[in-house]
C-alpha positions in Angstrom: -62.7 24.6 35.1 -61.9 25.6 31.4 -63.7 28.7 29.5 -66.7 27.7 27.9 -66.7 27.6 23.9 -69.2 30.5 24.4 -66.7 32.5 25.3 -64.0 31.8 22.6 -63.9 35.3 20.8 -62.7 35.0 16.9 -59.4 35.1 16.5 -57.0 38.4 15.7 -57.4 38.1 11.9 -57.4 35.8 8.9 -55.3 35.4 6.4 -57.6 37.3 3.9 -57.8 39.6 6.1 -54.3 40.4 7.0 -53.3 40.6 3.4 -56.0 43.3 2.8 -54.5 45.4 5.8 -50.6 45.0 4.2 -51.6 46.3 0.7 -53.7 49.3 3.0 -50.4 49.7 5.0 -48.1 49.9 2.1 -50.4 52.6 0.5 -50.3 54.5 4.1 -46.7 54.3 4.7 -45.9 55.5 1.0 -48.2 58.6 1.8 -46.5 59.0 5.6 -43.0 58.9 3.9 -43.7 61.7 0.9 -45.8 63.9 3.1 -48.2 66.3 1.3 -49.1 65.8 -2.1 -52.7 66.6 -2.6 -53.6 69.6 -4.8 -54.1 72.8 -2.9 -52.3 70.8 0.8 -49.8 73.3 0.9 -52.3 76.1 1.9 -54.1 73.7 4.3 -50.8 72.7 5.5 -49.7 76.3 6.7 -53.0 76.9 8.1 -52.9 73.8 10.2 -49.2 74.4 11.2 -50.3 78.0 12.3 -53.3 76.0 14.9 -50.5 74.3 16.3 -48.2 76.7 17.2 -48.9 77.5 20.5 -46.8 79.1 23.7 -44.5 76.5 25.6 -45.2 73.9 23.2 -42.1 72.9 20.7 -42.4 71.4 17.7 -39.1 69.2 18.4 -42.0 67.1 20.5 -45.1 67.5 18.7 -46.0 64.5 15.9 -49.0 65.5 13.9 -50.6 63.9 11.1 -53.7 64.5 9.0 -54.7 61.7 6.1 -57.2 62.2 3.6 -59.4 59.3 3.9 -60.8 59.4 0.1 -57.4 59.6 -1.3 -55.5 58.2 1.3 -53.2 61.3 1.1 -51.6 63.0 3.7 -52.5 66.8 3.7 -50.4 67.7 7.3 -47.2 65.6 8.2 -44.9 66.7 11.3 -42.6 64.6 12.6 -45.0 61.6 12.0 -42.1 59.2 12.9 -41.2 61.0 16.7 -41.7 58.4 19.5 -43.8 60.2 21.7 -46.1 59.7 24.9 -49.4 59.3 24.5 -51.3 59.5 27.4 -54.6 58.1 26.9 -54.4 57.7 22.9 -52.8 54.3 24.1 -56.2 53.5 24.7 -57.1 53.5 21.3 -54.5 50.2 20.7 -56.5 48.6 23.6 -59.9 49.4 22.0 -58.8 48.2 18.6 -57.7 45.3 19.7 -59.9 44.1 22.3 -62.5 44.5 19.3 -60.4 42.8 17.0 -59.4 39.9 19.4 -62.0 39.4 21.8 -64.8 40.7 19.3 -67.7 43.0 20.3 -69.7 40.9 21.4 -67.5 39.1 24.2 -68.5 38.9 27.5 -66.5 38.2 30.3 -68.1 35.7 33.0 -67.4 35.7 36.8 -68.7 31.8 38.3 -69.7 30.7 41.4 -67.5 26.8 41.6 -68.7 23.8 44.2 -66.2 22.0 45.4 -67.8 18.8 47.4 -71.7 17.9 46.9 -75.2 18.6 47.4 -76.7 16.5 49.9 -80.5 17.7 50.6 -80.2 21.2 50.9 -76.4 21.3 52.3 -73.6 21.9 50.5 -70.8 19.5 52.1 -67.4 21.6 50.8 -67.0 24.8 50.0 -68.1 27.5 47.0 -65.8 29.6 45.0 -66.3 32.4 43.7 -63.9 32.9 40.5 -63.3 36.1 38.6 -62.1 36.1 34.8 -61.6 40.1 34.9 -64.8 41.9 34.3 -64.3 45.4 35.0 -68.2 46.1 35.6 -68.6 43.6 38.1 -71.3 45.0 40.7 -73.3 44.0 44.2 -76.4 43.7 42.0 -74.2 40.7 40.1 -73.3 39.0 43.1 -77.1 39.5 44.4 -78.0 37.7 41.0 -74.9 35.0 41.9 -76.4 34.2 45.1 -80.1 33.5 43.9 -79.3 31.1 41.6 -77.0 29.1 44.5 -80.6 29.8 46.2 -82.4 28.1 43.3 -80.4 25.3 43.1 -81.6 24.3 46.5 -78.8 24.9 48.6 -79.8 26.1 51.9 -76.3 25.7 53.5 -73.1 25.1 53.2 -70.6 23.5 55.5 -67.2 25.0 53.7 -66.1 28.9 53.5 -66.2 30.6 50.5 -63.2 31.0 48.2 -61.9 33.8 46.0 -60.0 32.7 43.0 -58.5 35.8 41.2 -56.2 33.4 39.2 -57.3 34.4 35.4 -55.0 37.2 35.7 -51.7 37.6 37.9 -52.1 39.6 41.0 -49.8 42.8 39.8 -52.1 45.5 41.2 -50.5 48.4 38.8 -49.0 48.8 35.4 -45.3 48.8 34.5 -43.9 52.6 34.5 -46.4 53.8 36.9 -45.5 56.5 39.6 -46.6 55.7 43.0 -49.3 57.9 43.3 -51.7 56.1 40.5 -52.7 53.3 42.5 -56.0 53.6 43.8 -55.9 57.8 42.4 -56.0 57.0 38.9 -57.1 53.4 38.7 -58.5 51.1 41.1 -56.2 47.8 42.2 -56.3 45.4 38.8 -57.5 41.8 40.0 -59.5 39.1 37.7 -61.9 39.5 40.7 -63.3 43.0 42.0 -66.8 44.2 42.5 -67.3 48.0 42.6 -64.1 48.7 41.8 -62.5 47.8 44.7 -64.8 50.5 46.8 -65.6 49.2 50.5 -67.3 51.8 52.3 -66.2 54.8 50.7 -62.5 53.4 50.5 -60.4 51.7 48.0 -59.0 48.5 49.5 -55.9 46.3 48.9 -57.1 43.0 48.7 -60.2 43.4 46.0 -60.5 39.3 45.5 -61.3 39.1 49.2 -63.6 42.1 49.7 -65.8 40.3 46.6 -66.0 37.2 48.6 -67.1 39.5 51.9 -70.0 40.9 49.4 -70.5 37.6 48.2 -71.1 36.5 51.6 -73.6 38.9 52.5 -75.5 38.7 49.1 -76.1 34.7 50.1 -76.9 35.6 54.1 -79.6 38.2 51.9 -81.4 34.8 50.5 -80.8 32.6 53.6 -77.9 30.9 52.7 -76.1 29.6 55.9 -72.3 29.5 55.2 -70.5 27.4 57.8 -66.7 29.3 57.5 -65.0 31.8 56.9 -63.9 33.5 53.6 -60.3 33.2 52.6 -58.3 33.4 49.3 -57.6 30.3 46.8 -57.7 28.0 43.1 -60.6 26.4 42.1 -59.7 22.6 41.5 -60.6 21.2 38.4 -63.1 18.9 39.4 -65.2 22.1 41.0 -68.7 22.0 39.5 -70.3 25.1 37.8 -73.5 26.2 40.3 -73.6 30.1 39.0 -72.6 33.0 36.4 -73.1 36.2 35.4 -71.1 38.3 32.6 -70.2 41.6 31.8 -71.7 43.4 29.1 -70.2 43.3 25.5 -66.6 44.3 25.1 -67.9 47.0 22.3 -69.9 48.5 25.2 -67.1 48.3 27.9 -64.5 50.1 25.1 -67.3 52.7 24.6 -67.0 53.6 28.0 -63.3 53.1 28.4 -62.8 55.5 25.3 -65.9 58.5 26.2 -64.6 58.5 29.9 -60.7 57.5 29.4 -61.5 54.9 31.9 -57.9 53.7 33.3 -59.0 50.8 35.2 -61.3 49.0 31.8 -58.3 49.6 29.7 -55.9 48.0 32.0 -58.3 44.9 32.7 -59.3 44.4 29.0 -55.3 44.6 28.4 -54.8 41.5 31.0 -57.9 39.8 29.3 -56.5 40.3 26.0 -52.7 38.6 27.2 -55.2 35.2 29.3 -57.3 35.2 25.9 -54.6 35.1 23.0 -51.4 33.8 24.9 -52.9 31.9 28.3 -51.4 34.5 30.6 -53.4 37.4 32.4 -50.5 39.5 32.3 -50.0 43.2 31.3 -47.0 41.9 29.3 -48.8 39.2 27.3 -51.6 41.7 27.0 -49.1 44.4 25.2 -47.8 41.5 23.0 -50.9 40.6 21.9 -51.5 44.4 21.0 -48.3 44.5 19.1 -49.7 41.6 17.1 -52.7 43.1 16.0 -51.4 46.6 15.4 -48.4 44.4 13.4 -51.5 42.7 11.6 -53.1 45.5 10.2 -49.8 47.2 9.3 -49.5 49.6 11.7 -45.6 50.8 11.3 -44.0 50.0 14.5 -41.0 51.7 14.7 -40.7 53.7 17.8 -44.0 52.0 19.6 -43.4 50.7 22.7 -47.1 49.0 24.3 -45.8 48.8 28.2 -49.6 49.3 29.5 -53.1 49.8 28.6 -54.2 53.2 29.6 -51.1 55.4 29.1 -50.2 55.7 32.2 -46.7 54.4 31.9 -44.0 56.5 31.7 -42.6 54.0 28.8 -45.4 54.1 26.5 -44.5 55.4 23.1 -46.8 55.9 19.6 -46.0 57.5 16.5 -48.2 59.9 14.9 -48.3 58.0 11.8 -48.6 54.7 13.9 -51.9 55.9 14.7 -52.9 57.3 12.0 -52.4 54.1 10.1 -54.6 52.5 13.1 -57.2 54.7 12.8 -57.6 54.4 9.0 -57.4 50.3 9.1 -60.5 50.8 11.5 -62.3 52.4 8.9 -62.0 49.6 6.3 -63.2 46.8 8.5 -66.6 46.1 8.8 -66.5 44.2 12.2 -64.4 46.8 14.1 -65.7 50.3 12.7 -69.1 50.8 14.0 -68.2 49.7 17.8 -64.7 51.8 17.6 -66.3 54.4 16.2 -69.1 54.7 18.8 -66.7 54.5 21.3 -65.0 58.0 20.8 -65.6 61.1 22.1 -68.1 63.7 20.0 -66.9 66.9 20.2 -68.7 69.4 22.5 -71.2 66.8 23.2 -69.9 64.0 25.8 -67.3 62.5 27.5 -63.7 64.0 27.5 -64.4 66.3 24.6 -68.0 67.4 26.2 -66.3 71.2 27.0 -64.0 71.3 24.0 -65.0 72.7 20.1 -68.5 73.0 21.5 -69.3 75.4 18.3 -67.8 76.0 14.6 -67.6 73.2 12.2 -66.2 70.6 15.0 -69.0 70.9 16.6 -70.5 67.5 16.8 -68.4 66.4 13.5 -65.2 65.8 15.1 -65.0 62.1 17.0 -61.6 61.6 18.7 -59.7 60.2 22.1 -58.2 62.6 24.2 -54.9 62.4 26.1 -53.3 64.3 29.4 -50.7 63.5 31.3 -48.3 66.1 33.1 -45.7 65.3 30.6 -48.3 65.0 27.2 -51.3 66.1 25.4 -53.1 64.0 22.4 -56.3 64.3 20.3 -56.5 61.6 17.8 -59.6 60.6 15.7 -61.5 61.6 12.8 -62.9 65.3 11.4 -66.2 64.3 9.8 -66.2 61.4 7.5 -62.9 62.6 5.3 -60.3 63.1 7.2 -58.1 61.0 10.3 -56.0 62.5 12.2 -53.5 62.7 15.1 -52.0 65.0 17.7 -49.4 63.7 20.0 -47.4 66.8 22.2 -45.0 66.3 24.9 -43.3 68.6 27.4 -42.0 68.7 30.8 -44.3 69.5 32.0 -46.7 70.0 29.2 -49.2 73.2 28.9 -52.2 71.3 28.4 -54.5 74.5 28.1 -52.4 75.7 25.4 -52.2 72.1 23.7 -55.4 71.6 23.5 -56.4 74.8 21.7 -53.5 74.1 19.3 -55.2 70.7 19.2 -59.1 72.1 18.7 -58.0 74.5 15.9 -56.5 71.9 14.2 -59.3 69.5 14.1 -61.7 72.9 13.3 -60.1 73.6 10.4 -60.0 69.9 9.1 -63.6 69.9 9.8 -64.3 72.7 8.0 -62.3 71.8 4.5 -64.0 70.4 2.0 
């Protein structure tokens, strides 16, 4: 069945917005090219340089930028054009693209479709449980679907239940992931997956089939009898819509993704971007949409490689100046700014920053996205309402404790600076 008009989110950007971001981008690009020019910036730059100078982290593998949002002047810049592994700072690009292309209020459905017809209390045919990429789908949602089916007067189904995950491809991981990341860092990716693929305390390899099995149990709990076993397949074009549930709004999904640094949410949103904008629910299609959104916002893409949504891929590359431009563009976009800003962890308060910057000027006044892998550490966001900053540090391996200490000192200085 085709997607309803209700699910059609706003397009990426209109022409007026594109022109506005293009003008902004030229201003930012010039500032990033000429380096620190604000009055007093030299002294601040020296303090920020000392803050980021930590054992085991090479300046040759560090990119960092801080921009004064009031003047659009760069108060600190070092290797801003250097392509580096971003770790979970990759999620910032997905967050902006999802809020932009899908819209903050967009919800992902899960539907029950019927193939056949209802005769009395008997559905003569099969039921299809079709997923559209909701990463939050729960067993409670399946119970709600079962109640809707029973409320339609269906007491028995002669056919079985089919799990349809065709909205996305069936690739379970992202490109360039280490094999150990499968399940440990992210559940298997599927357009139809319930409870993050958990069954009896373990993560299954066939999440769509497991979802159909859970739906079968929910139907039986409502007194609906099923004549045949479950299977996998694709709903036919003439299938009848019988029930649906919807995810929370994208704004809430993005908030969980960034506050908790949820890899699964990031990868599922990326595939949905590909499906929604290009008609292909693949990681590659989603990555193309992200690049298109970044380009429309005037983000400099030299050296940028979007390979997955979570930052787990060894092929991902971002630059500090690209992230600074992206974060600056968000502050000038009233439709996206509120939900995006709310999605960032607060220093010393919640998410991945709950144990960092728990005192000092940055406490409660810095909102930023963290990023950590064995070869990358990152922190990008806002220091008060005055500064936007991005720090990307790479190493093999990265001494993450020292890297974080430098990042926190950097943010504390910005938060204290008038």
